[in-house]
C-alpha positions as CSV (number, residue, x, y, z in Angstrom):
1,M,14.5,-15.9,-8.1
2,R,12.9,-12.8,-9.7
3,V,9.5,-13.9,-8.5
4,R,10.5,-13.8,-4.8
5,Q,12.6,-10.7,-5.1
6,L,10.1,-8.6,-7.2
7,W,6.7,-9.9,-7.9
8,A,5.9,-11.4,-4.6
9,P,6.5,-8.2,-2.6
10,V,4.8,-6.1,-5.3
11,L,1.6,-8.2,-5.3
12,S,1.5,-8.6,-1.5
13,T,2.0,-4.9,-1.0
14,L,-0.7,-4.1,-3.5
15,L,-3.1,-6.6,-2.0
16,I,-2.5,-5.4,1.5
17,S,-3.0,-1.8,0.5
18,V,-6.2,-2.5,-1.3
19,A,-7.5,-4.5,1.7
20,V,-6.6,-1.7,4.1
21,Q,-8.3,0.8,1.8
22,F,-11.4,-1.3,1.7
23,V,-11.6,-1.5,5.5
24,A,-10.6,2.2,6.0
25,L,-13.6,3.3,3.8
26,R,-16.0,0.9,5.7
27,V,-14.9,1.5,9.3
28,P,-16.5,4.5,11.1
29,Q,-13.9,7.1,11.4
30,L,-13.2,10.6,10.1
31,P,-15.2,11.0,6.9
32,P,-13.1,10.7,3.7
33,W,-11.7,13.8,2.3
34,V,-13.3,14.6,-1.1
35,F,-11.7,17.0,-3.5
36,F,-13.4,18.2,-6.6
37,T,-11.3,19.5,-9.6
38,R,-12.3,21.9,-12.2
39,N,-12.9,19.3,-14.8
40,G,-15.4,17.3,-12.7
41,V,-13.0,14.6,-11.4
42,S,-13.4,13.9,-7.7
43,I,-10.5,12.6,-5.5
44,V,-11.4,10.7,-2.4
45,L,-8.8,10.2,0.4
46,A,-9.3,8.2,3.5
47,P,-7.1,9.4,6.5
48,L,-6.8,5.9,8.0
49,W,-5.5,4.5,4.6
50,M,-3.1,7.5,4.1
51,L,-1.6,6.8,7.6
52,A,-1.2,3.1,6.9
53,L,0.6,3.5,3.5
54,P,4.1,4.2,4.9
55,F,3.9,1.0,7.0
56,I,2.6,-1.0,4.1
57,G,5.4,0.3,1.9
58,A,8.0,-0.6,4.5
59,L,6.6,-4.1,4.7
60,G,6.9,-4.4,0.9
61,A,10.5,-3.3,1.1
62,W,11.3,-5.7,3.9
63,L,9.8,-8.8,2.3
64,P,12.6,-9.4,-0.4
65,C,15.3,-9.3,2.3
66,A,13.4,-11.2,5.0
67,P,14.6,-14.8,4.4
68,A,18.4,-14.1,4.1
69,G,18.5,-10.9,6.3
70,I,20.3,-8.9,3.7
71,P,19.0,-6.9,0.7
72,A,18.7,-8.8,-2.4
73,T,20.8,-7.8,-5.4
74,A,19.7,-7.9,-8.9
75,S,21.4,-10.6,-11.0
């Protein structure tokens, strides 16, 4: 039961977000935003990926309650 309620949604959300990030960095669009910090670390943010994240998170939250139609409770 725990696999369907916890691990399946987590892994599917992770895989979908990584796939969308991969596509978002390859598709011609707005260039990724690159920020450089003082210690030499760079942070790359893709606008298309950032816009997709709330929908991917909503899908991950919906997956555990999809079969029964009600939110799953921890047992």
